[in-house]
N, CA, C, O and the ligand as a Tripos MOL2 file, in Angstrom:
@<TRIPOS>MOLECULE
protein
  277   275    70     0     0
PROTEIN
NO_CHARGES

@<TRIPOS>ATOM
      1 N          82.4880  116.6560   99.0880 N.3       1 MET1
      2 CA         82.6260  115.3160   98.4870 C.3       1 MET1
      3 C          81.2710  114.6200   98.5020 C.2       1 MET1
      4 O          80.6210  114.5760   99.5470 O.2       1 MET1
      5 N          80.8340  114.0840   97.3870 N.am      2 PRO2
      6 CA         79.5240  113.4090   97.3620 C.3       2 PRO2
      7 C          79.5520  112.1160   98.1630 C.2       2 PRO2
      8 O          80.5850  111.4640   98.3130 O.2       2 PRO2
      9 N          78.3970  111.7830   98.6610 N.am      3 LYS3
     10 CA         78.3060  110.5730   99.4840 C.3       3 LYS3
     11 C          78.5400  109.3340   98.6130 C.2       3 LYS3
     12 O          77.9960  109.2070   97.5160 O.2       3 LYS3
     13 N          79.3820  108.4100   99.1490 N.am      4 GLU4
     14 CA         79.6980  107.1880   98.3970 C.3       4 GLU4
     15 C          78.4910  106.2680   98.4020 C.2       4 GLU4
     16 O          77.7690  106.1600   99.3930 O.2       4 GLU4
     17 N          78.2890  105.6030   97.2630 N.am      5 LYS5
     18 CA         77.2040  104.6340   97.1910 C.3       5 LYS5
     19 C          77.5590  103.4040   98.0170 C.2       5 LYS5
     20 O          78.7260  103.0310   98.1400 O.2       5 LYS5
     21 N          76.5440  102.7940   98.5680 N.am      6 LYS6
     22 CA         76.7630  101.6270   99.3950 C.3       6 LYS6
     23 C          77.3230  100.4800   98.5370 C.2       6 LYS6
     24 O          76.8600  100.2330   97.4240 O.2       6 LYS6
     25 N          78.3100   99.8030   99.0760 N.am      7 GLY7
     26 CA         78.9020   98.6920   98.3460 C.3       7 GLY7
     27 C          80.0840   99.0940   97.5040 C.2       7 GLY7
     28 O          80.7710   98.2370   96.9490 O.2       7 GLY7
     29 N          80.3280  100.3630   97.4010 N.am      8 LYS8
     30 CA         81.4700  100.8070   96.6130 C.3       8 LYS8
     31 C          82.4780  101.4540   97.5390 C.2       8 LYS8
     32 O          82.1990  102.4660   98.1830 O.2       8 LYS8
     33 N          83.6480  100.8550   97.5940 N.am      9 LYS9
     34 CA         84.6500  101.3980   98.5080 C.3       9 LYS9
     35 C          85.4740  102.4540   97.7840 C.2       9 LYS9
     36 O          85.7220  102.3420   96.5830 O.2       9 LYS9
     37 N          85.8850  103.4500   98.4970 N.am     10 PRO10
     38 CA         86.7150  104.4730   97.8560 C.3      10 PRO10
     39 C          88.0340  103.8840   97.3930 C.2      10 PRO10
     40 O          88.6200  103.0360   98.0650 O.2      10 PRO10
     41 N          88.4850  104.3340   96.2620 N.am     11 HIS11
     42 CA         89.7080  103.7990   95.6730 C.3      11 HIS11
     43 C          90.9210  104.2600   96.4540 C.2      11 HIS11
     44 O          91.0500  105.4340   96.8000 O.2      11 HIS11
     45 N          91.8090  103.3110   96.7260 N.am     12 LYS12
     46 CA         93.0560  103.6460   97.4090 C.3      12 LYS12
     47 C          94.2130  103.2270   96.5220 C.2      12 LYS12
     48 O          94.1950  102.1550   95.9160 O.2      12 LYS12
     49 N          95.1870  104.0600   96.4570 N.am     13 ASN13
     50 CA         96.3750  103.7110   95.6790 C.3      13 ASN13
     51 C          97.2160  102.7080   96.4440 C.2      13 ASN13
     52 O          97.4850  102.8760   97.6340 O.2      13 ASN13
     53 N          97.6250  101.6630   95.7430 N.am     14 LYS14
     54 CA         98.4800  100.6620   96.3640 C.3      14 LYS14
     55 C          99.9230  100.9300   95.9820 C.2      14 LYS14
     56 O         100.1960  101.4820   94.9160 O.2      14 LYS14
     57 N         100.8480  100.5410   96.8480 N.am     15 PRO15
     58 CA        102.2540  100.7090   96.4730 C.3      15 PRO15
     59 C         102.6040   99.7940   95.3170 C.2      15 PRO15
     60 O         102.0530   98.6990   95.2030 O.2      15 PRO15
     61 N         103.5030  100.2240   94.4680 N.am     16 THR16
     62 CA        103.8830   99.4220   93.3160 C.3      16 THR16
     63 C         104.7180   98.2320   93.7580 C.2      16 THR16
     64 O         105.2040   98.1830   94.8880 O.2      16 THR16
     65 N         104.8780   97.2720   92.8500 N.am     17 SER17
     66 CA        105.5830   96.0470   93.2030 C.3      17 SER17
     67 C         107.0730   96.2720   93.3670 C.2      17 SER17
     68 O         107.7690   95.4210   93.9210 O.2      17 SER17
     69 N         107.5730   97.3980   92.8980 N.am     18 ARG18
     70 CA        108.9990   97.7170   92.9830 C.3      18 ARG18
     71 C         109.8410   96.6130   92.3530 C.2      18 ARG18
     72 O         110.9040   96.2750   92.8740 O.2      18 ARG18
     73 N         109.3920   96.0650   91.2740 N.am     19 LYS19
     74 CA        110.1470   95.0150   90.5950 C.3      19 LYS19
     75 C         111.4550   95.5740   90.0400 C.2      19 LYS19
     76 O         112.4490   94.8580   89.9170 O.2      19 LYS19
     77 N         111.4370   96.8450   89.7120 N.am     20 TYR20
     78 CA        112.6530   97.4680   89.1940 C.3      20 TYR20
     79 C         113.7750   97.4170   90.2140 C.2      20 TYR20
     80 O         114.9470   97.4740   89.8430 O.2      20 TYR20
     81 N         113.4430   97.3120   91.4790 N.am     21 ALA21
     82 CA        114.4800   97.2800   92.5130 C.3      21 ALA21
     83 C         115.2570   95.9730   92.4810 C.2      21 ALA21
     84 O         116.3200   95.8650   93.0930 O.2      21 ALA21
     85 N         114.7260   94.9680   91.7630 N.am     22 LYS22
     86 CA        115.4090   93.6780   91.6840 C.3      22 LYS22
     87 C         116.4870   93.6860   90.6120 C.2      22 LYS22
     88 O         117.2780   92.7480   90.5130 O.2      22 LYS22
     89 N         116.5170   94.7280   89.8210 N.am     23 TYR23
     90 CA        117.5300   94.8300   88.7730 C.3      23 TYR23
     91 C         118.5190   95.9240   89.1550 C.2      23 TYR23
     92 O         118.1300   97.0050   89.5960 O.2      23 TYR23
     93 N         119.7930   95.6290   88.9790 N.am     24 GLN24
     94 CA        120.8090   96.6390   89.2160 C.3      24 GLN24
     95 C         121.7140   96.7030   88.0060 C.2      24 GLN24
     96 O         122.2480   95.6900   87.5540 O.2      24 GLN24
     97 N         121.8760   97.8820   87.4980 N.am     25 VAL25
     98 CA        122.6850   98.0650   86.2990 C.3      25 VAL25
     99 C         124.0780   98.5090   86.7060 C.2      25 VAL25
    100 O         124.2540   99.5010   87.4140 O.2      25 VAL25
    101 N         125.0640   97.7530   86.2440 N.am     26 HIS26
    102 CA        126.4610   98.1160   86.4860 C.3      26 HIS26
    103 C         127.1090   98.3470   85.1260 C.2      26 HIS26
    104 O         127.5890   97.4110   84.4850 O.2      26 HIS26
    105 N         127.1160   99.5670   84.7090 N.am     27 GLY27
    106 CA        127.7030   99.8770   83.4140 C.3      27 GLY27
    107 C         126.9060   99.2310   82.2950 C.2      27 GLY27
    108 O         125.7720   99.6260   82.0230 O.2      27 GLY27
    109 N         127.5080   98.2260   81.6400 N.am     28 ASP28
    110 CA        126.8370   97.5520   80.5340 C.3      28 ASP28
    111 C         126.1160   96.2830   80.9690 C.2      28 ASP28
    112 O         125.3240   95.7210   80.2130 O.2      28 ASP28
    113 N         126.3940   95.8340   82.1900 N.am     29 SER29
    114 CA        125.8190   94.5610   82.6240 C.3      29 SER29
    115 C         124.7000   94.8050   83.6280 C.2      29 SER29
    116 O         124.6720   95.8120   84.3360 O.2      29 SER29
    117 N         123.7910   93.8570   83.6630 N.am     30 ILE30
    118 CA        122.6520   93.9510   84.5740 C.3      30 ILE30
    119 C         122.7330   92.8070   85.5700 C.2      30 ILE30
    120 O         122.9040   91.6500   85.1850 O.2      30 ILE30
    121 N         122.6100   93.1290   86.8380 N.am     31 THR31
    122 CA        122.5690   92.1010   87.8670 C.3      31 THR31
    123 C         121.1280   91.9140   88.2900 C.2      31 THR31
    124 O         120.4660   92.8590   88.7210 O.2      31 THR31
    125 N         120.6460   90.6880   88.1650 N.am     32 ARG32
    126 CA        119.2640   90.4010   88.5370 C.3      32 ARG32
    127 C         119.2350   89.6480   89.8580 C.2      32 ARG32
    128 O         120.1500   88.8930   90.1880 O.2      32 ARG32
    129 N         118.1910   89.8690   90.5830 N.am     33 ALA33
    130 CA        118.0010   89.1050   91.8040 C.3      33 ALA33
    131 C         117.6080   87.6770   91.4390 C.2      33 ALA33
    132 O         117.2850   87.3810   90.2890 O.2      33 ALA33
    133 N         117.6420   86.8070   92.4300 N.am     34 ARG34
    134 CA        117.3080   85.4080   92.1570 C.3      34 ARG34
    135 C         115.8470   85.2920   91.7170 C.2      34 ARG34
    136 O         114.9410   85.8320   92.3520 O.2      34 ARG34
    137 N         115.6530   84.5830   90.6290 N.am     35 SER35
    138 CA        114.2880   84.3930   90.1570 C.3      35 SER35
    139 C         113.8430   82.9670   90.4440 C.2      35 SER35
    140 O         114.6540   82.0980   90.7670 O.2      35 SER35
    141 N         112.5610   82.7480   90.3230 N.am     36 CYS36
    142 CA        111.9790   81.4560   90.6760 C.3      36 CYS36
    143 C         112.3160   80.3960   89.6350 C.2      36 CYS36
    144 O         112.1120   80.6320   88.4440 O.2      36 CYS36
    145 N         112.8290   79.2250   90.0500 N.am     37 PRO37
    146 CA        113.1040   78.1690   89.0750 C.3      37 PRO37
    147 C         111.8450   77.5730   88.4760 C.2      37 PRO37
    148 O         111.8950   76.9810   87.3980 O.2      37 PRO37
    149 N         110.7360   77.7160   89.1430 N.am     38 ARG38
    150 CA        109.4850   77.1800   88.6070 C.3      38 ARG38
    151 C         108.8110   78.1860   87.6790 C.2      38 ARG38
    152 O         108.3600   77.8460   86.5850 O.2      38 ARG38
    153 N         108.7550   79.4260   88.1420 N.am     39 CYS39
    154 CA        108.0420   80.4420   87.3590 C.3      39 CYS39
    155 C         108.9220   81.0250   86.2730 C.2      39 CYS39
    156 O         108.4130   81.6090   85.3160 O.2      39 CYS39
    157 N         110.2220   80.8810   86.4000 N.am     40 GLY40
    158 CA        111.1140   81.4010   85.3850 C.3      40 GLY40
    159 C         111.5200   82.8350   85.6600 C.2      40 GLY40
    160 O         111.1420   83.4160   86.6770 O.2      40 GLY40
    161 N         112.2960   83.4020   84.7410 N.am     41 PRO41
    162 CA        112.7620   84.7700   84.9330 C.3      41 PRO41
    163 C         111.6060   85.7500   84.9190 C.2      41 PRO41
    164 O         110.6360   85.5750   84.1820 O.2      41 PRO41
    165 N         111.7150   86.7580   85.7220 N.am     42 GLY42
    166 CA        110.6510   87.7480   85.8210 C.3      42 GLY42
    167 C         109.8950   87.6260   87.1160 C.2      42 GLY42
    168 O         109.2800   88.5860   87.5800 O.2      42 GLY42
    169 N         109.9400   86.4360   87.7060 N.am     43 VAL43
    170 CA        109.3130   86.2340   89.0060 C.3      43 VAL43
    171 C         110.4320   86.0650   90.0170 C.2      43 VAL43
    172 O         111.1810   85.0890   89.9730 O.2      43 VAL43
    173 N         110.5360   87.0040   90.9100 N.am     44 PHE44
    174 CA        111.6480   86.9990   91.8360 C.3      44 PHE44
    175 C         111.2470   86.3800   93.1580 C.2      44 PHE44
    176 O         110.0700   86.2980   93.5100 O.2      44 PHE44
    177 N         112.2760   85.9440   93.8810 N.am     45 LEU45
    178 CA        112.0450   85.2830   95.1490 C.3      45 LEU45
    179 C         112.2120   86.2610   96.3000 C.2      45 LEU45
    180 O         113.1120   87.1010   96.3000 O.2      45 LEU45
    181 N         111.3470   86.1390   97.2580 N.am     46 MET46
    182 CA        111.5090   86.8970   98.4830 C.3      46 MET46
    183 C         112.6750   86.3170   99.2570 C.2      46 MET46
    184 O         112.7800   85.0990   99.4040 O.2      46 MET46
    185 N         113.5460   87.1700   99.7470 N.am     47 VAL47
    186 CA        114.7270   86.6990  100.4520 C.3      47 VAL47
    187 C         114.5300   86.9300  101.9340 C.2      47 VAL47
    188 O         114.3830   88.0640  102.3890 O.2      47 VAL47
    189 N         114.5290   85.8280  102.6860 N.am     48 ALA48
    190 CA        114.4640   85.9210  104.1340 C.3      48 ALA48
    191 C         115.8450   85.6130  104.7000 C.2      48 ALA48
    192 O         116.8110   85.4550  103.9520 O.2      48 ALA48
    193 N         115.9310   85.5310  106.0070 N.am     49 LYS49
    194 CA        117.2310   85.3520  106.6480 C.3      49 LYS49
    195 C         117.8880   84.0520  106.2070 C.2      49 LYS49
    196 O         119.0810   84.0270  105.9050 O.2      49 LYS49
    197 N         117.1140   82.9750  106.1700 N.am     50 ASP50
    198 CA        117.7050   81.6780  105.8730 C.3      50 ASP50
    199 C         116.9780   80.9360  104.7620 C.2      50 ASP50
    200 O         117.1460   79.7270  104.6030 O.2      50 ASP50
    201 N         116.1760   81.6560  103.9970 N.am     51 ARG51
    202 CA        115.4740   80.9810  102.9170 C.3      51 ARG51
    203 C         115.0140   81.9940  101.8790 C.2      51 ARG51
    204 O         114.9820   83.2010  102.1200 O.2      51 ARG51
    205 N         114.6620   81.4620  100.7270 N.am     52 VAL52
    206 CA        114.0560   82.2880   99.6930 C.3      52 VAL52
    207 C         112.6850   81.6950   99.3780 C.2      52 VAL52
    208 O         112.4680   80.4920   99.5250 O.2      52 VAL52
    209 N         111.7740   82.5460   98.9470 N.am     53 TYR53
    210 CA        110.3960   82.1050   98.8050 C.3      53 TYR53
    211 C         109.7540   82.7990   97.6130 C.2      53 TYR53
    212 O         109.9180   84.0020   97.4100 O.2      53 TYR53
    213 N         109.0130   82.0100   96.8230 N.am     54 CYS54
    214 CA        108.2860   82.5790   95.6980 C.3      54 CYS54
    215 C         106.8410   82.8070   96.1230 C.2      54 CYS54
    216 O         106.1520   81.8820   96.5530 O.2      54 CYS54
    217 N         106.4010   84.0290   95.9990 N.am     55 GLY55
    218 CA        105.0350   84.3480   96.3870 C.3      55 GLY55
    219 C         104.0170   83.9090   95.3560 C.2      55 GLY55
    220 O         102.8150   83.9410   95.6200 O.2      55 GLY55
    221 N         104.4820   83.4960   94.1760 N.am     56 LYS56
    222 CA        103.5440   83.1330   93.1160 C.3      56 LYS56
    223 C         103.1930   81.6520   93.1880 C.2      56 LYS56
    224 O         102.0170   81.2870   93.1900 O.2      56 LYS56
    225 N         104.2280   80.7910   93.2480 N.am     57 CYS57
    226 CA        103.9810   79.3470   93.2620 C.3      57 CYS57
    227 C         104.3250   78.7330   94.6130 C.2      57 CYS57
    228 O         104.2550   77.5140   94.7760 O.2      57 CYS57
    229 N         104.6970   79.5650   95.5830 N.am     58 HIS58
    230 CA        104.9960   79.1290   96.9430 C.3      58 HIS58
    231 C         106.2220   78.2320   97.0040 C.2      58 HIS58
    232 O         106.3660   77.4160   97.9140 O.2      58 HIS58
    233 N         107.1020   78.3940   96.0260 N.am     59 TYR59
    234 CA        108.3610   77.6650   96.0650 C.3      59 TYR59
    235 C         109.2420   78.2560   97.1450 C.2      59 TYR59
    236 O         109.3620   79.4760   97.2590 O.2      59 TYR59
    237 N         109.8580   77.3980   97.9370 N.am     60 SER60
    238 CA        110.7630   77.9010   98.9640 C.3      60 SER60
    239 C         112.0420   77.0820   98.9540 C.2      60 SER60
    240 O         112.0340   75.8840   98.6710 O.2      60 SER60
    241 N         113.1220   77.7430   99.2640 N.am     61 GLU61
    242 CA        114.4270   77.1000   99.2290 C.3      61 GLU61
    243 C         115.2260   77.6410  100.4020 C.2      61 GLU61
    244 O         115.2980   78.8490  100.6250 O.2      61 GLU61
    245 N         115.8250   76.7150  101.1470 N.am     62 PHE62
    246 CA        116.5830   77.1440  102.3160 C.3      62 PHE62
    247 C         118.0150   77.4410  101.9140 C.2      62 PHE62
    248 O         118.6530   76.6780  101.1890 O.2      62 PHE62
    249 N         118.4890   78.5440  102.3930 N.am     63 THR63
    250 CA        119.8360   78.9790  102.0170 C.3      63 THR63
    251 C         120.7040   79.1550  103.2580 C.2      63 THR63
    252 O         121.5080   80.0830  103.3440 O.2      63 THR63
    253 N         120.5250   78.2440  104.2220 N.am     64 GLY64
    254 CA        121.3400   78.3050  105.4270 C.3      64 GLY64
    255 C         122.7970   78.0160  105.1170 C.2      64 GLY64
    256 O         123.1220   77.3760  104.1160 O.2      64 GLY64
    257 N         123.6780   78.5040  106.0000 N.am     65 LYS65
    258 CA        125.1030   78.2840  105.7580 C.3      65 LYS65
    259 C         125.4570   76.8080  105.8410 C.2      65 LYS65
    260 O         126.1840   76.2790  105.0000 O.2      65 LYS65
    261 N         124.9260   76.1460  106.8780 N.am     66 ASP66
    262 CA        125.1470   74.7020  106.9680 C.3      66 ASP66
    263 C         123.9290   74.0090  106.3650 C.2      66 ASP66
    264 O         122.9400   73.7300  107.0430 O.2      66 ASP66
    265 N         124.0410   73.7450  105.0770 N.am     67 ASN67
    266 CA        122.9130   73.1770  104.3450 C.3      67 ASN67
    267 C         122.8500   71.6710  104.5860 C.2      67 ASN67
    268 O         123.5490   70.9020  103.9260 O.2      67 ASN67
    269 N         122.0190   71.2600  105.5240 N.am     68 LYS68
    270 CA        121.8590   69.8450  105.7840 C.3      68 LYS68
    271 C         120.6970   69.3370  104.9390 C.2      68 LYS68
    272 O         119.5580   69.7780  105.0910 O.2      68 LYS68
    273 N         120.9990   68.4230  104.0690 N.am     69 THR69
    274 CA        119.9440   67.8980  103.1950 C.3      69 THR69
    275 C         119.7140   66.4190  103.4810 C.2      69 THR69
    276 O         118.8640   65.7930  102.8480 O.2      69 THR69
    277 ZN        107.4640   80.6430   91.5600 Zn       70 ZN70
@<TRIPOS>BOND
     1     1     2 1
     2     2     3 1
     3     3     4 2
     4     3     5 am
     5     5     6 1
     6     6     7 1
     7     7     8 2
     8     7     9 am
     9     9    10 1
    10    10    11 1
    11    11    12 2
    12    11    13 am
    13    13    14 1
    14    14    15 1
    15    15    16 2
    16    15    17 am
    17    17    18 1
    18    18    19 1
    19    19    20 2
    20    19    21 am
    21    21    22 1
    22    22    23 1
    23    23    24 2
    24    23    25 am
    25    25    26 1
    26    26    27 1
    27    27    28 2
    28    27    29 am
    29    29    30 1
    30    30    31 1
    31    31    32 2
    32    31    33 am
    33    33    34 1
    34    34    35 1
    35    35    36 2
    36    35    37 am
    37    37    38 1
    38    38    39 1
    39    39    40 2
    40    39    41 am
    41    41    42 1
    42    42    43 1
    43    43    44 2
    44    43    45 am
    45    45    46 1
    46    46    47 1
    47    47    48 2
    48    47    49 am
    49    49    50 1
    50    50    51 1
    51    51    52 2
    52    51    53 am
    53    53    54 1
    54    54    55 1
    55    55    56 2
    56    55    57 am
    57    57    58 1
    58    58    59 1
    59    59    60 2
    60    59    61 am
    61    61    62 1
    62    62    63 1
    63    63    64 2
    64    63    65 am
    65    65    66 1
    66    66    67 1
    67    67    68 2
    68    67    69 am
    69    69    70 1
    70    70    71 1
    71    71    72 2
    72    71    73 am
    73    73    74 1
    74    74    75 1
    75    75    76 2
    76    75    77 am
    77    77    78 1
    78    78    79 1
    79    79    80 2
    80    79    81 am
    81    81    82 1
    82    82    83 1
    83    83    84 2
    84    83    85 am
    85    85    86 1
    86    86    87 1
    87    87    88 2
    88    87    89 am
    89    89    90 1
    90    90    91 1
    91    91    92 2
    92    91    93 am
    93    93    94 1
    94    94    95 1
    95    95    96 2
    96    95    97 am
    97    97    98 1
    98    98    99 1
    99    99   100 2
   100    99   101 am
   101   101   102 1
   102   102   103 1
   103   103   104 2
   104   103   105 am
   105   105   106 1
   106   106   107 1
   107   107   108 2
   108   107   109 am
   109   109   110 1
   110   110   111 1
   111   111   112 2
   112   111   113 am
   113   113   114 1
   114   114   115 1
   115   115   116 2
   116   115   117 am
   117   117   118 1
   118   118   119 1
   119   119   120 2
   120   119   121 am
   121   121   122 1
   122   122   123 1
   123   123   124 2
   124   123   125 am
   125   125   126 1
   126   126   127 1
   127   127   128 2
   128   127   129 am
   129   129   130 1
   130   130   131 1
   131   131   132 2
   132   131   133 am
   133   133   134 1
   134   134   135 1
   135   135   136 2
   136   135   137 am
   137   137   138 1
   138   138   139 1
   139   139   140 2
   140   139   141 am
   141   141   142 1
   142   142   143 1
   143   143   144 2
   144   143   145 am
   145   145   146 1
   146   146   147 1
   147   147   148 2
   148   147   149 am
   149   149   150 1
   150   150   151 1
   151   151   152 2
   152   151   153 am
   153   153   154 1
   154   154   155 1
   155   155   156 2
   156   155   157 am
   157   157   158 1
   158   158   159 1
   159   159   160 2
   160   159   161 am
   161   161   162 1
   162   162   163 1
   163   163   164 2
   164   163   165 am
   165   165   166 1
   166   166   167 1
   167   167   168 2
   168   167   169 am
   169   169   170 1
   170   170   171 1
   171   171   172 2
   172   171   173 am
   173   173   174 1
   174   174   175 1
   175   175   176 2
   176   175   177 am
   177   177   178 1
   178   178   179 1
   179   179   180 2
   180   179   181 am
   181   181   182 1
   182   182   183 1
   183   183   184 2
   184   183   185 am
   185   185   186 1
   186   186   187 1
   187   187   188 2
   188   187   189 am
   189   189   190 1
   190   190   191 1
   191   191   192 2
   192   191   193 am
   193   193   194 1
   194   194   195 1
   195   195   196 2
   196   195   197 am
   197   197   198 1
   198   198   199 1
   199   199   200 2
   200   199   201 am
   201   201   202 1
   202   202   203 1
   203   203   204 2
   204   203   205 am
   205   205   206 1
   206   206   207 1
   207   207   208 2
   208   207   209 am
   209   209   210 1
   210   210   211 1
   211   211   212 2
   212   211   213 am
   213   213   214 1
   214   214   215 1
   215   215   216 2
   216   215   217 am
   217   217   218 1
   218   218   219 1
   219   219   220 2
   220   219   221 am
   221   221   222 1
   222   222   223 1
   223   223   224 2
   224   223   225 am
   225   225   226 1
   226   226   227 1
   227   227   228 2
   228   227   229 am
   229   229   230 1
   230   230   231 1
   231   231   232 2
   232   231   233 am
   233   233   234 1
   234   234   235 1
   235   235   236 2
   236   235   237 am
   237   237   238 1
   238   238   239 1
   239   239   240 2
   240   239   241 am
   241   241   242 1
   242   242   243 1
   243   243   244 2
   244   243   245 am
   245   245   246 1
   246   246   247 1
   247   247   248 2
   248   247   249 am
   249   249   250 1
   250   250   251 1
   251   251   252 2
   252   251   253 am
   253   253   254 1
   254   254   255 1
   255   255   256 2
   256   255   257 am
   257   257   258 1
   258   258   259 1
   259   259   260 2
   260   259   261 am
   261   261   262 1
   262   262   263 1
   263   263   264 2
   264   263   265 am
   265   265   266 1
   266   266   267 1
   267   267   268 2
   268   267   269 am
   269   269   270 1
   270   270   271 1
   271   271   272 2
   272   271   273 am
   273   273   274 1
   274   274   275 1
   275   275   276 2
@<TRIPOS>SUBSTRUCTURE
     1 MET1         2 RESIDUE 1 A MET
     2 PRO2         6 RESIDUE 1 A PRO
     3 LYS3        10 RESIDUE 1 A LYS
     4 GLU4        14 RESIDUE 1 A GLU
     5 LYS5        18 RESIDUE 1 A LYS
     6 LYS6        22 RESIDUE 1 A LYS
     7 GLY7        26 RESIDUE 1 A GLY
     8 LYS8        30 RESIDUE 1 A LYS
     9 LYS9        34 RESIDUE 1 A LYS
    10 PRO10       38 RESIDUE 1 A PRO
    11 HIS11       42 RESIDUE 1 A HIS
    12 LYS12       46 RESIDUE 1 A LYS
    13 ASN13       50 RESIDUE 1 A ASN
    14 LYS14       54 RESIDUE 1 A LYS
    15 PRO15       58 RESIDUE 1 A PRO
    16 THR16       62 RESIDUE 1 A THR
    17 SER17       66 RESIDUE 1 A SER
    18 ARG18       70 RESIDUE 1 A ARG
    19 LYS19       74 RESIDUE 1 A LYS
    20 TYR20       78 RESIDUE 1 A TYR
    21 ALA21       82 RESIDUE 1 A ALA
    22 LYS22       86 RESIDUE 1 A LYS
    23 TYR23       90 RESIDUE 1 A TYR
    24 GLN24       94 RESIDUE 1 A GLN
    25 VAL25       98 RESIDUE 1 A VAL
    26 HIS26      102 RESIDUE 1 A HIS
    27 GLY27      106 RESIDUE 1 A GLY
    28 ASP28      110 RESIDUE 1 A ASP
    29 SER29      114 RESIDUE 1 A SER
    30 ILE30      118 RESIDUE 1 A ILE
    31 THR31      122 RESIDUE 1 A THR
    32 ARG32      126 RESIDUE 1 A ARG
    33 ALA33      130 RESIDUE 1 A ALA
    34 ARG34      134 RESIDUE 1 A ARG
    35 SER35      138 RESIDUE 1 A SER
    36 CYS36      142 RESIDUE 1 A CYS
    37 PRO37      146 RESIDUE 1 A PRO
    38 ARG38      150 RESIDUE 1 A ARG
    39 CYS39      154 RESIDUE 1 A CYS
    40 GLY40      158 RESIDUE 1 A GLY
    41 PRO41      162 RESIDUE 1 A PRO
    42 GLY42      166 RESIDUE 1 A GLY
    43 VAL43      170 RESIDUE 1 A VAL
    44 PHE44      174 RESIDUE 1 A PHE
    45 LEU45      178 RESIDUE 1 A LEU
    46 MET46      182 RESIDUE 1 A MET
    47 VAL47      186 RESIDUE 1 A VAL
    48 ALA48      190 RESIDUE 1 A ALA
    49 LYS49      194 RESIDUE 1 A LYS
    50 ASP50      198 RESIDUE 1 A ASP
    51 ARG51      202 RESIDUE 1 A ARG
    52 VAL52      206 RESIDUE 1 A VAL
    53 TYR53      210 RESIDUE 1 A TYR
    54 CYS54      214 RESIDUE 1 A CYS
    55 GLY55      218 RESIDUE 1 A GLY
    56 LYS56      222 RESIDUE 1 A LYS
    57 CYS57      226 RESIDUE 1 A CYS
    58 HIS58      230 RESIDUE 1 A HIS
    59 TYR59      234 RESIDUE 1 A TYR
    60 SER60      238 RESIDUE 1 A SER
    61 GLU61      242 RESIDUE 1 A GLU
    62 PHE62      246 RESIDUE 1 A PHE
    63 THR63      250 RESIDUE 1 A THR
    64 GLY64      254 RESIDUE 1 A GLY
    65 LYS65      258 RESIDUE 1 A LYS
    66 ASP66      262 RESIDUE 1 A ASP
    67 ASN67      266 RESIDUE 1 A ASN
    68 LYS68      270 RESIDUE 1 A LYS
    69 THR69      274 RESIDUE 1 A THR
    70 ZN70       277 GROUP 0 **** ****
């Protein structure tokens, strides 16, 4: 393997976003995961134990069972 030039890092493959995992097809219908109300469809929310979070616009929404507002 030739010596890498200084300042150039070797390329590493990153894992894909797995956005396809947010869609589930049931026969003719498609079930989508919750998407961001700010970013619109296509941007999905990260689901935590008691909240959902958008990594794009940092929108977060609490989904606790006892929703005290
Ligand atoms: Zn968003």
